[in-house]
C-alpha positions in Angstrom: 97.4 124.7 77.6 99.7 127.5 76.8 102.1 125.3 74.8 99.3 124.2 72.5 98.1 127.7 72.2 101.6 128.8 71.1 101.7 125.9 68.6 98.4 126.9 67.1 99.5 130.5 66.8 102.7 129.5 65.1 101.1 127.1 62.7 98.6 129.8 61.7 101.4 132.4 61.2 103.6 130.0 59.3 100.8 128.9 57.0 100.2 132.5 56.2 103.9 132.8 55.3 103.6 129.8 53.1 100.7 131.3 51.2 102.7 134.5 50.7 105.7 132.5 49.4 108.0 133.5 52.2 108.7 130.0 53.4 108.1 126.5 52.0 105.3 124.2 53.1 105.9 122.2 56.2 104.6 119.3 58.4 102.6 120.8 61.3 104.0 118.3 63.9 107.5 118.2 62.6 109.0 120.8 65.1 109.3 121.1 68.8 108.5 123.7 71.4 110.6 123.6 74.6 111.2 125.9 77.5 114.7 127.5 77.4 117.0 126.4 80.2 117.0 130.0 81.7 114.1 132.3 82.0 116.0 135.2 80.6 116.0 133.5 77.2 112.2 133.6 76.9 109.2 131.4 77.7 109.5 129.0 74.8 111.9 128.1 72.0 111.3 126.3 68.7 113.6 124.4 66.4 111.3 124.9 63.4 114.0 126.6 61.3 116.5 123.8 62.1 114.0 121.1 61.0 112.7 122.9 57.9 115.8 124.6 56.5 116.0 122.1 53.5 119.4 123.5 52.4 118.7 127.1 53.5 120.8 128.5 56.4 118.7 127.8 59.5 119.7 131.1 61.1 118.6 133.0 58.0 115.3 131.1 57.8 114.6 131.8 61.5 115.4 135.5 61.0 113.0 135.6 58.1 110.2 134.0 60.1 110.8 136.3 63.1 110.5 139.4 60.9 107.1 138.3 59.6 105.6 137.2 63.0 102.8 139.3 64.3 103.5 140.3 67.9 101.5 142.0 70.6 98.4 139.9 71.0 100.1 136.7 72.3 103.8 137.2 72.3 105.6 140.4 73.1 108.7 139.6 71.1 110.7 136.9 69.4 114.5 136.5 69.2 116.7 134.4 66.9 119.5 132.4 68.6 122.2 130.6 66.7 122.2 128.1 65.1 118.5 128.8 64.3 116.3 128.7 67.3 113.5 131.2 67.7 112.8 132.2 71.3 109.4 133.6 72.3 108.4 136.0 75.1 104.8 136.0 76.1 102.9 139.1 77.1 102.1 139.1 80.8 98.3 138.7 80.4 98.9 135.2 79.0 100.1 134.0 82.4 97.7 136.0 84.4 94.8 134.4 82.4 96.3 131.0 83.4 96.3 132.1 87.1 92.6 133.0 86.9 92.0 129.7 85.3 93.6 127.8 88.3 91.5 129.8 90.7 88.4 128.9 88.7 89.0 125.2 88.0 90.8 124.4 91.2 91.6 120.7 91.4 90.4 120.2 87.8 93.2 122.5 86.5 95.4 120.4 84.3 92.7 117.9 83.4 93.0 116.9 79.7 90.6 115.5 77.2 93.1 113.5 75.1 91.9 110.2 76.7 88.2 110.8 76.4 86.4 107.6 75.3 89.6 105.5 75.5 90.1 102.6 77.9 93.5 101.8 79.3 94.5 98.8 81.3 97.7 99.2 83.3 99.4 96.2 84.9 101.9 97.1 87.6 103.8 95.9 90.6 102.7 92.3 89.9 105.4 91.1 92.3 105.9 87.4 91.9 103.6 85.8 94.5 106.3 83.3 95.5 107.3 85.7 98.3 106.6 89.1 99.9 106.9 92.5 98.3 110.5 93.6 99.0 112.0 97.0 98.7 113.6 96.0 95.4 110.4 95.2 93.4 108.1 97.5 95.4 109.2 100.3 93.0 106.6 98.9 90.6 104.0 100.9 92.5 105.0 103.8 90.3 102.3 102.3 88.0 99.7 103.7 90.5 101.1 107.2 89.9 101.1 106.7 86.1 97.5 105.5 86.4 96.6 108.7 88.3 98.1 110.9 85.5 96.4 108.9 82.8 93.0 109.4 84.6 93.7 113.2 84.8 94.4 113.0 81.0 90.9 111.8 80.5 91.4 108.0 80.1 89.2 105.4 81.8 91.9 103.4 83.6 91.7 99.9 85.0 94.5 99.0 87.4 95.5 95.4 87.4 97.8 93.0 89.3 98.9 89.9 87.2 99.4 86.9 89.5 102.0 84.5 88.2 100.6 81.5 90.1 101.6 78.6 87.7 104.8 77.6 86.0 108.3 76.9 87.1 108.6 79.5 89.9 105.3 78.5 91.4 106.4 74.9 91.3 109.7 75.6 93.1 107.8 77.7 95.6 105.4 74.8 96.3 108.3 72.3 96.6 110.0 74.7 99.1 107.0 74.8 101.3 106.5 71.1 101.1 110.2 70.6 102.1 109.6 72.6 105.3 106.4 70.6 105.9 108.4 67.3 105.7 111.1 68.7 108.0 108.4 69.8 110.5 107.1 66.2 110.5 110.5 64.8 111.3 110.9 63.3 107.8 114.1 63.2 105.8 113.9 65.6 102.9 116.2 67.2 100.3 115.9 71.0 99.7 114.5 71.4 96.1 116.8 72.5 93.3 116.2 76.2 92.7 114.1 76.4 95.9 113.6 79.6 97.9 115.8 80.4 100.8 114.9 82.2 104.0 112.8 82.0 107.2 109.8 83.4 105.4 109.2 80.1 103.6 109.5 77.9 106.7 107.0 80.2 108.5 104.6 80.2 105.4 104.8 76.4 105.3 103.6 76.3 108.9 100.8 78.7 108.1 99.7 76.5 105.2 99.6 73.5 107.5 97.6 75.4 110.1 95.1 76.5 107.4 94.5 73.0 106.2 92.5 70.1 107.3 95.4 67.7 107.8 93.3 64.7 106.7 93.4 66.3 103.2 97.1 65.4 103.0 96.8 61.8 104.2 96.7 59.2 101.5 97.7 61.6 98.8 100.7 61.1 96.5 103.6 63.5 96.9 102.7 65.4 93.7 99.2 65.9 95.0 100.4 67.1 98.3 102.8 69.6 96.6 99.9 70.9 94.6 97.9 71.6 97.8 100.9 73.5 99.1 101.1 75.5 95.9 97.5 76.6 96.0 97.3 77.3 99.7 100.7 78.9 99.8 100.0 81.2 96.9 96.7 82.2 98.5 98.4 83.2 101.7 101.2 84.9 99.8 98.8 87.0 97.7 96.9 88.0 100.8 100.2 89.2 102.2 100.8 91.2 99.1 97.4 92.8 99.3 98.0 93.8 102.9 101.3 95.4 101.9 99.8 97.4 99.0 97.0 98.5 101.3 99.5 99.8 103.8 101.3 101.7 101.1 98.0 103.1 99.9 98.2 101.6 96.4 95.0 100.0 95.0 94.0 97.7 92.2 90.7 97.2 90.4 91.5 93.6 89.5 93.8 90.8 90.7 94.1 88.4 87.7 95.3 84.8 88.1 97.5 83.4 85.3 95.9 80.0 86.1 92.5 81.5 85.5 93.6 83.0 82.2 95.1 79.8 81.0 92.0 77.8 81.8 89.6 80.2 80.2 91.4 82.2 77.4 94.7 80.7 76.4 93.3 78.0 74.1 91.3 80.6 72.3 94.2 83.0 71.8 96.5 80.1 70.8 94.1 78.9 68.1 93.8 82.4 66.7 97.6 82.7 66.4 97.8 79.2 64.8 94.9 79.8 62.4 96.4 83.1 61.2 99.9 81.8 60.5 101.7 83.1 63.6 103.0 79.7 64.8 105.6 77.3 63.7 106.5 73.8 65.0 110.2 73.2 65.8 111.9 70.7 68.0 108.5 69.3 69.0 107.4 72.6 70.4 105.2 75.4 69.0 106.9 78.7 68.5 105.6 82.2 67.8 106.6 83.7 64.4 105.8 86.8 62.5 107.5 89.1 60.0 108.0 91.5 62.9 109.7 88.9 65.1 111.5 85.7 63.8 114.0 84.9 66.5 113.6 81.1 66.7 116.9 80.8 68.6 115.2 82.5 71.6 113.6 79.8 73.7 111.4 82.5 75.3 109.4 82.6 72.0 108.0 79.1 72.6 104.2 79.2 73.0 103.6 75.5 73.7 106.3 73.2 75.1 107.4 69.8 73.7 106.4 67.9 76.8 103.6 65.2 76.8 100.9 67.7 78.0 101.9 70.4 75.5 102.1 72.8 78.4 101.6 76.5 77.6 104.4 78.9 78.4 104.3 82.1 80.4 104.6 83.9 77.1 101.5 82.3 75.7 99.5 83.0 78.9 100.7 86.6 78.8 99.4 86.9 75.2 96.1 85.4 76.4 95.9 87.9 79.3 96.1 90.8 76.8 93.7 88.9 74.4 91.1 88.6 77.1 91.2 92.3 77.9 91.2 93.3 74.2 88.4 91.0 73.1 86.2 90.9 76.3 86.8 94.3 77.9 87.4 96.5 74.9 90.7 97.8 76.2 92.3 100.2 73.7 95.7 100.7 75.2 97.9 98.5 77.4 100.5 99.8 79.8 102.8 97.2 81.3 105.0 98.3 84.2 107.8 95.8 84.5 111.2 95.3 86.1 114.2 96.0 83.9 114.9 92.2 83.7 111.9 91.9 81.4 113.5 94.0 78.6 114.1 90.9 76.4 110.3 90.1 76.6 109.3 93.4 74.9 110.0 92.9 71.2 108.2 89.5 71.1 105.3 90.8 73.1 104.8 93.8 70.8 104.9 91.5 67.8 102.5 89.0 69.4 100.0 91.7 70.4 100.2 93.2 66.9 99.3 89.7 65.6 96.1 89.6 67.8 95.0 93.1 66.7 96.6 95.6 69.1 98.0 98.5 67.1 101.8 98.8 67.6 101.6 102.1 69.5 98.9 100.8 71.8 101.2 98.5 73.8 103.4 100.7 76.1 106.0 99.4 78.5 107.6 101.1 81.5 110.8 99.4 82.6 112.0 100.3 86.1 115.3 99.4 87.7 115.2 97.6 91.0 116.0 99.3 94.3 118.8 98.7 96.7 118.5 99.7 100.3 121.1 102.1 101.6 121.8 102.4 105.4 124.8 104.7 105.9 127.6 103.1 103.8 125.9 99.7 103.7 123.9 98.7 100.6 121.6 95.7 100.4 120.8 94.1 97.1 117.5 92.3 96.9 117.4 88.6 95.8 114.3 86.7 96.7 115.6 83.2 95.7 118.6 83.6 97.9 116.6 85.0 100.8 118.6 88.3 100.9 116.0 91.0 100.8 114.3 93.6 103.0 110.5 93.5 102.8 108.4 96.5 102.1 106.7 95.8 105.4 110.1 96.0 107.2 110.7 99.4 105.7 107.1 100.6 106.4 107.7 99.8 110.1 110.4 102.5 110.1 109.0 105.2 107.8 105.5 106.4 106.6 104.1 105.0 103.4 104.1 108.6 102.0 107.9 108.8 102.3 108.3 105.4 100.5 106.1 106.6 97.6 107.8 110.0 97.3 111.3 108.5 97.4 110.5 106.0 94.7 110.0 108.9 92.4 113.3 110.7 93.1 114.8 109.0 90.1 113.6 108.2 86.6 112.1 104.7 86.4 115.0 103.4 84.2 117.6 104.8 86.6 119.1 102.8 89.5 117.8 103.9 92.9 119.6 103.5 96.2 116.9 104.1 98.8 118.5 106.2 101.5 116.8 104.9 104.7 118.4 107.4 107.0 117.3 110.4 104.9 113.8 108.8 104.6 113.6 108.6 108.4 114.6 112.3 108.8 111.6 114.4 109.7 113.2 117.7 109.0 113.0 119.7 105.8 116.2 117.8 104.6 113.7 115.1 103.7 112.4 116.2 100.3 108.8 115.1 101.0 108.7 117.1 104.3 110.3 120.1 102.5 107.4 120.1 100.1 104.7 119.5 102.8 106.1 122.2 105.1 105.8 124.7 102.2 102.1 123.7 101.7 101.4 123.9 105.5 103.0 127.4 105.5 100.7 128.6 102.8 97.7 127.3 104.7 99.0 129.1 107.8 99.2 132.4 105.9 95.6 131.9 104.6 94.4 131.2 108.1 96.0 134.4 109.4 94.5 136.4 106.5 91.0 135.0 107.0 91.1 136.0 110.7 93.0 139.2 110.4 90.3 141.2 112.3 89.8 138.5 114.9 87.0 136.8 113.0 87.3 134.1 110.4 86.0 135.1 106.9 86.1 133.8 103.4 88.8 135.3 101.2 87.6 136.5 97.7 90.5 135.2 95.5 88.7 135.5 92.1 88.2 139.2 92.3 91.8 140.0 93.2 93.7 142.4 90.9 96.4 140.0 89.6 98.0 142.7 87.5 99.6 143.9 90.8 101.8 140.8 90.7 104.9 142.3 89.0 107.8 141.1 91.1 110.2 138.6 89.5 109.6 136.0 92.2 105.8 136.3 91.6 106.1 136.0 87.8 108.4 133.0 88.2 105.8 131.3 90.4 103.0 132.0 88.0 105.0 130.7 85.1 105.8 127.5 87.1 102.2 127.0 87.8 101.3 127.4 84.1 103.5 124.4 83.2 101.4 121.9 85.2 99.1 120.9 82.2 102.2 120.4 80.1 103.7 118.1 82.7 100.5 116.1 82.8 100.4 115.8 79.0 104.1 114.8 78.7 104.1 112.4 81.6 101.0 110.7 80.2 103.0 110.1 77.0 106.5 109.3 78.2 105.8 108.0 81.7 108.7 110.0 83.2 106.7 110.0 86.4 109.6 111.4 88.5 108.7 114.8 87.1 105.8 115.1 89.5 108.2 115.0 92.5 110.6 117.5 91.0 107.8 119.8 90.0 106.5 119.8 93.6 110.1 120.6 94.8 110.4 123.4 92.2 107.1 124.9 93.4 108.3 124.7 97.0 111.6 126.4 95.9 109.7 129.1 94.2 107.6 129.7 97.3 110.7 129.9 99.4 112.2 132.5 97.1 109.0 134.5 97.2 108.6 134.4 101.0 112.2 135.5 101.5 111.6 138.8 99.6 107.9 139.6 99.9 105.2 139.9 102.5 101.7 138.6 101.9 100.1 140.2 104.9 100.6 143.6 106.4 101.0 145.3 103.0 98.7 147.4 101.0 95.2 145.7 101.0 94.9 145.2 97.2 98.4 143.9 96.9 97.8 141.5 99.8 94.7 140.2 98.1 96.6 139.6 94.9 99.4 137.7 96.7 96.8 135.7 98.7 95.3 134.7 95.3 98.8 133.6 94.1 99.3 131.6 97.3 95.8 130.0 96.8 96.7 129.0 93.2 100.0 127.4 94.4 98.1 125.6 97.1 95.6 124.3 94.6 98.3 122.9 92.2 100.5 121.6 95.0 97.6 119.6 96.5 96.8 118.1 93.1 100.4 117.2 92.5 100.6 115.5 95.9 97.4 113.7 95.1 98.9 112.3 91.9 102.0 111.2 93.9 99.6 109.5 96.4 100.8 111.4 99.5 99.1 113.6 102.1 98.7 117.3 101.6 98.7 118.6 105.2 97.3 122.0 106.2 99.3 121.9 109.5 102.6 120.3 110.4 
């Protein structure tokens, strides 16, 4: 990775300056390398002088460093920019070497080793099984993209769906289905407090009845009948969620039931917390406590309720879910992809996992804002309880799953997203997915023409092309854009700003458009044509890999 090569070069040069007494000692990781906003300001810039000035004028320190840097083998020149940045310009062969590397490694270009021998469990989507996946919470599928990036970073990744099948919401769900069953039998019934509105629940209740041997209900008390509706209703609901995720093209290695975790692991995890001083009794309940989290005014910190049964809370079961993976599956790092309404859950969860032995930095959260559906000037807010939502299946009946996945990445996870259905249905290059796919198909078209230029198809020898012939500004810009791909994988694997994949694909397509406008690939001098075909092949390789990570098709024809 070029960025890491530059960091190593700088550290080596700076340590030599320390030995010579030119600058003071420094922390190797206490400075940043970033791309300048405009290409004319160089390939990278560092804030080293600003971070290490220690009373010295940063501009003077940067100037001193610049004067002692060896140039020629890696960088062609360095410039100092006020108030103290140092900008670096690479020699051309640095980028050409990266281009050869892409042609050699192909789809493996950008693979990293940082995750080797580390296990990650990522829990995402996990839409509450009390209803269908709607367009609001379907955005949780970004966890699938994050998992793809983590796998490319070398981690062994397990993708999980956490099924919240017990507790208050599951109980209200069951009572709603039972209410509709009573109505269907001509019985008087009162709609349950906090029940779920909408036709979906009436229809699901009928499906539950059809799936049951009706004699199972006869002679049972009401509470027992409601429990049957809970289990059967949730089973059908989860099957529906599985069907939806299959349509979208998002897959899970495990579907984990909260009820299963509670029955098998919650006692064990609770006793560990209790034995190690992480619990406190108050108001008849058992609360979580630690020096990292002591908010006893927050009812969400209760582990075991004050009722007769001493019922475990969702919080305790969630701890047990992580406990099971930590102790039984040797998971090193946990990534929880959650809706933004879970933000209050994070501090106590971090403290609880630290208590059971998960290092503080090994629990990572990705919070995403929910989606609203935009049709022209009309915006629909999703609310499952009130029955005001548009299901993901409804949207998938109107647009391909690839468009859905691509559009979910058009904003950062923590930014609100108004899903523009009219734009999503547009099949022209105004639709950003099709704009990217058209550019890829065009590259394949050029390669097909080149391979059959004499009327017969033949293999193109990309690796032996003379890449030094690529000197035009549009060519150099494309090569530089390609070379940032490993950086993007590295950074997205750390900060989970997964939208960068989509914008990188769009930037590549823009670069191709600029290149096509000014330069021919075919019908030019043979060696130059071979070089440009090699560049086109490299862009094709990287573009296909980006689209794979996004989870969409990489068409050769459109």
